[in-house]
C-alpha positions as CSV (number, residue, x, y, z in Angstrom):
1,X,-2.6,88.0,149.4
2,X,-1.0,87.9,152.9
3,X,-0.4,91.3,154.5
4,X,2.8,92.3,156.2
5,X,3.0,92.4,159.9
6,X,2.7,96.1,160.3
7,X,-0.3,96.3,157.9
8,X,-2.1,93.5,159.7
9,X,-1.6,95.3,163.0
10,X,-2.9,98.6,161.7
11,X,-5.9,96.9,160.0
12,X,-6.8,95.4,163.4
13,X,-7.6,98.8,164.9
14,X,-10.2,99.5,162.2
15,X,-11.7,96.1,162.5
16,X,-11.9,96.4,166.3
17,X,-13.6,99.8,166.0
18,X,-16.2,98.4,163.6
19,X,-16.9,95.4,165.7
20,X,-17.2,97.5,168.8
21,X,-19.8,99.7,167.2
22,X,-21.8,96.6,166.3
23,X,-21.5,95.4,169.9
24,X,-22.7,98.8,171.2
25,X,-25.6,98.9,168.7
26,X,-26.7,95.4,169.6
27,X,-26.3,95.8,173.3
28,X,-23.7,93.0,173.3
29,X,-21.7,94.3,176.3
30,X,-19.7,91.2,177.0
31,X,-18.4,91.3,173.5
32,X,-17.8,95.0,174.0
33,X,-15.7,94.3,177.1
34,X,-13.5,91.8,175.2
35,X,-13.0,94.3,172.3
36,X,-12.1,97.2,174.7
37,X,-9.5,95.0,176.3
38,X,-8.0,94.1,172.8
39,X,-7.9,97.8,171.8
40,X,-6.2,98.7,175.1
41,X,-3.5,96.1,174.4
42,X,-3.1,97.4,170.8
43,X,-2.8,101.1,172.0
44,X,-0.1,100.1,174.5
45,X,1.8,98.1,171.9
46,X,1.9,101.0,169.4
47,X,2.7,103.3,172.3
48,X,5.8,101.2,173.1
49,X,6.8,101.2,169.4
50,X,6.5,105.0,169.1
51,X,8.2,105.6,172.5
52,X,11.2,103.6,171.4
53,X,11.4,105.3,168.0
54,X,11.4,108.7,169.7
55,X,14.0,107.5,172.1
56,X,16.3,105.9,169.5
57,X,15.6,108.4,166.7
58,X,14.7,105.8,164.1
59,X,11.7,104.1,162.6
60,X,12.4,100.5,163.6
61,X,9.6,98.3,164.8
62,X,10.0,95.3,167.1
63,X,7.8,92.6,165.4
64,X,7.4,90.8,168.7
65,X,5.3,93.8,169.9
66,X,2.9,93.7,167.0
67,X,2.7,90.0,166.1
68,X,2.7,86.5,167.5
69,X,4.3,83.9,165.4
70,X,3.6,80.2,166.1
71,X,6.1,78.9,168.6
72,X,7.8,82.3,168.5
73,X,8.5,85.0,171.1
74,X,5.5,87.0,172.3
75,X,4.4,89.3,175.1
76,X,1.2,88.7,177.1
77,X,-1.1,91.5,178.0
78,X,0.2,91.7,181.5
79,X,3.8,91.9,180.2
80,X,2.7,94.8,177.9
81,X,1.1,96.6,180.8
82,X,4.4,96.3,182.8
83,X,6.5,97.3,179.9
84,X,4.4,100.4,179.2
85,X,4.7,101.4,182.8
86,X,8.5,100.8,183.0
87,X,9.1,102.7,179.7
88,X,7.0,105.7,180.6
89,X,4.1,105.2,178.2
90,X,1.6,105.2,181.1
91,X,1.8,106.2,184.8
92,X,1.1,104.1,187.9
93,X,-2.6,105.2,188.1
94,X,-3.3,104.0,184.6
95,X,-1.4,100.8,185.2
96,X,-3.6,100.1,188.2
97,X,-6.8,100.8,186.2
98,X,-5.6,98.5,183.5
99,X,-5.0,95.7,186.0
100,X,-8.6,96.0,187.3
101,X,-10.0,95.9,183.8
102,X,-7.9,92.9,183.0
103,X,-9.2,91.0,186.1
104,X,-12.8,92.0,185.3
105,X,-12.5,90.9,181.7
106,X,-11.0,87.5,182.9
107,X,-13.9,87.0,185.3
108,X,-16.4,87.6,182.5
109,X,-14.7,85.7,179.7
110,X,-12.9,82.9,181.5
111,X,-14.8,82.4,184.7
112,X,-18.3,83.2,183.8
113,X,-19.6,80.0,185.6
114,X,-17.2,80.3,188.5
115,X,-17.8,83.8,189.9
116,X,-20.9,85.6,191.1
117,X,-21.0,88.0,188.1
118,X,-24.1,90.1,187.5
119,X,-24.9,91.6,184.1
120,X,-24.4,95.2,185.0
121,X,-24.1,97.2,181.7
122,X,-23.2,100.5,183.2
123,X,-20.4,99.2,185.4
124,X,-18.9,97.1,182.6
125,X,-19.1,99.8,180.0
126,X,-17.9,102.6,182.3
127,X,-14.9,100.5,183.5
128,X,-13.8,99.7,179.9
129,X,-14.4,103.2,178.4
130,X,-12.7,104.9,181.3
131,X,-9.5,102.8,181.1
132,X,-9.5,103.1,177.3
133,X,-9.9,106.9,177.4
134,X,-7.2,107.2,180.1
135,X,-4.6,105.4,178.0
136,X,-5.3,107.6,175.0
137,X,-5.4,111.0,176.8
138,X,-3.3,110.6,179.9
139,X,-1.3,113.8,180.5
140,X,1.9,111.9,181.3
141,X,1.8,110.4,177.8
142,X,1.1,113.8,176.2
143,X,3.9,115.5,178.1
144,X,6.5,113.2,176.7
145,X,5.4,113.6,173.0
146,X,6.1,116.5,170.8
147,X,3.6,115.2,168.2
148,X,0.3,113.3,168.6
149,X,-1.4,111.8,165.6
150,X,-5.0,110.8,165.1
151,X,-5.4,108.0,162.5
152,X,-8.8,107.8,160.8
153,X,-9.2,104.5,158.9
154,X,-12.0,103.7,156.4
155,X,-12.7,100.5,154.6
156,X,-15.1,102.2,152.2
157,X,-15.7,105.8,151.2
158,X,-18.7,107.5,153.0
159,X,-20.5,110.6,151.9
160,X,-19.8,112.5,155.1
161,X,-16.1,111.8,155.2
162,X,-15.1,115.4,154.0
163,X,-17.2,117.0,156.7
164,X,-15.7,114.7,159.4
165,X,-12.2,115.4,158.2
166,X,-12.9,119.1,158.3
167,X,-14.0,118.8,161.9
168,X,-11.0,116.7,162.8
169,X,-8.6,119.1,161.2
170,X,-10.1,121.9,163.2
171,X,-10.0,119.8,166.4
172,X,-6.3,119.2,165.8
173,X,-5.7,122.9,165.3
174,X,-7.6,123.8,168.5
175,X,-5.8,121.0,170.5
176,X,-2.4,122.3,169.3
177,X,-3.3,125.8,170.3
178,X,-4.6,124.7,173.7
179,X,-1.5,122.7,174.5
180,X,0.9,125.6,174.0
181,X,1.0,126.2,177.7
182,X,1.6,122.5,178.5
183,X,4.7,121.7,176.5
184,X,3.6,122.6,173.0
185,X,2.4,119.2,171.8
186,X,1.4,119.4,168.1
187,X,-1.7,117.4,167.0
188,X,-2.2,116.1,163.5
189,X,-4.3,113.5,161.7
190,X,-3.9,111.0,158.9
191,X,-6.8,109.8,156.8
192,X,-6.1,106.2,155.6
193,X,-8.5,104.5,153.2
194,X,-8.1,100.8,152.5
195,X,-7.5,101.0,148.7
196,X,-4.6,103.5,149.1
197,X,-3.2,101.5,152.0
198,X,-3.1,98.3,149.9
199,X,-1.4,100.3,147.1
200,X,1.3,102.1,149.2
201,X,1.9,99.6,152.0
202,X,3.9,101.9,154.3
203,X,6.5,100.1,156.5
204,X,6.6,102.7,159.2
205,X,4.3,105.4,160.7
206,X,6.6,108.1,159.2
207,X,5.9,106.6,155.8
208,X,2.2,106.4,156.5
209,X,2.0,110.1,157.5
210,X,4.1,111.2,154.5
211,X,2.1,109.2,151.9
212,X,-1.5,109.9,153.1
213,X,-2.0,113.7,152.8
214,X,-5.7,113.7,151.8
215,X,-7.8,116.3,153.6
216,X,-4.8,118.0,155.1
217,X,-5.4,121.3,153.5
218,X,-8.4,123.5,154.3
């Protein structure tokens, strides 16, 4: 059964995380670079969606940000970077870092035979992880949001999930307490398992947060 656009977009984050772990475990660092770049693009797209929802006070989603129909309108990665900068999702420093990562990824993926690339695992991994982490944790992004959500996705139930969710719940409580002097951002989490997601099929993040309440209570 085909999934709707929003569901497909959310599923991609879980799939990318799983593939990235495989790449790290296998030492497949070029594959890891490509996946980091894809995750960055996804983070910025959902950041733009949330930014506009907060600005407009609604839960609408621009499908052109989260899908690419054949022969339809779409945004390239470079365009997404510029839009994220212009709309205040990221600052100029993060934008410059993303540009360097984009160029490095292109050298590796598209110009492997044409440029004097060396297989330097530490530089490749550090560049990717630093940019990815910066997009997720930049203070300029936190200062504009009154609420930050951590979404934990699972394709199958694992025995240590309850323990992980207990730690995550405590982390959110600690982060909320620590941010009181920086604007009072509230941190929360949502646990999303595949079976329930297929059953409920939320059409917005508000619907997702409202429907998935497992592990919320201590």
